[in-house]
VMD Tcl script that draws the C-alpha trace (Angstrom):
set ca {
  {-29.17 -50.88 -7.57}
  {-32.61 -51.98 -6.39}
  {-35.93 -50.32 -7.11}
  {-38.66 -50.42 -4.49}
  {-42.11 -49.00 -5.13}
  {-43.74 -47.86 -1.91}
  {-46.94 -46.17 -0.87}
  {-46.49 -43.44 1.70}
  {-48.76 -41.06 3.52}
  {-48.15 -37.31 3.50}
  {-49.50 -35.81 6.72}
  {-50.97 -32.34 7.18}
  {-47.59 -31.34 8.63}
  {-46.11 -32.29 5.23}
  {-44.12 -35.22 6.59}
  {-43.88 -38.54 4.80}
  {-44.73 -41.73 6.69}
  {-43.42 -45.02 5.33}
  {-43.11 -48.52 6.64}
  {-40.49 -50.42 4.68}
  {-39.39 -54.05 4.90}
  {-36.20 -54.30 2.85}
  {-35.08 -57.43 1.00}
  {-32.76 -59.77 2.90}
  {-29.91 -59.19 0.45}
  {-29.77 -55.46 1.32}
  {-26.55 -54.99 3.32}
  {-26.59 -52.84 6.47}
  {-24.97 -49.40 6.31}
  {-25.54 -46.06 4.66}
  {-27.22 -46.09 1.26}
  {-28.17 -43.42 -1.23}
  {-31.97 -43.15 -1.31}
  {-33.90 -41.26 -3.98}
  {-37.54 -40.30 -3.36}
  {-39.81 -39.45 -6.29}
  {-43.33 -38.36 -5.36}
  {-46.16 -38.66 -7.85}
  {-48.22 -35.52 -7.38}
  {-51.50 -37.33 -8.14}
  {-52.78 -38.80 -4.86}
  {-54.16 -42.33 -4.70}
  {-57.91 -42.79 -4.42}
  {-59.66 -44.94 -1.78}
  {-58.93 -48.13 -3.76}
  {-55.17 -47.51 -3.70}
  {-55.01 -46.61 -7.38}
  {-54.23 -43.34 -9.06}
  {-56.98 -40.89 -9.75}
  {-58.04 -40.50 -13.35}
  {-55.69 -38.39 -15.42}
  {-57.26 -35.69 -17.53}
  {-55.51 -36.01 -20.90}
  {-56.58 -33.73 -23.74}
  {-58.67 -35.49 -26.39}
  {-58.84 -34.45 -30.03}
  {-61.66 -36.04 -32.01}
  {-61.17 -35.89 -35.76}
  {-64.23 -37.98 -36.56}
  {-64.39 -41.45 -38.10}
  {-61.69 -42.81 -40.39}
  {-62.36 -42.47 -44.12}
  {-64.34 -45.43 -45.48}
  {-61.79 -46.23 -48.22}
  {-58.72 -45.92 -45.95}
  {-56.38 -48.88 -46.37}
  {-53.40 -49.41 -44.09}
  {-52.20 -52.63 -45.69}
  {-48.48 -52.97 -46.32}
  {-49.01 -53.08 -50.08}
  {-50.80 -49.72 -49.97}
  {-48.30 -48.07 -47.61}
  {-45.03 -49.13 -49.29}
  {-43.85 -49.38 -52.91}
  {-41.89 -52.26 -54.44}
  {-38.60 -51.05 -52.87}
  {-40.10 -51.17 -49.37}
  {-40.32 -47.40 -48.97}
}
mol new
graphics top color blue
foreach p $ca { graphics top sphere $p radius 0.5 }
foreach p [lrange $ca 0 end-1] q [lrange $ca 1 end] { graphics top cylinder $p $q radius 0.2 }
display resetview
């Protein structure tokens, strides 16, 4: 199985235009092709638009917070 990542153009008629040059080791004949479309369109630079993830701000970490191994685990390693 080979994975190819392609950039295609969806037209106003909702057709997908691709130009694909396959690797030389791809044998001729019928092949199963799976198309997965990312619903976030690319911007003018060819990168994805910014995703809007939710952000929870709980403020700064406590001043005395220690995440050292000795403070997280006891002598048995738990």
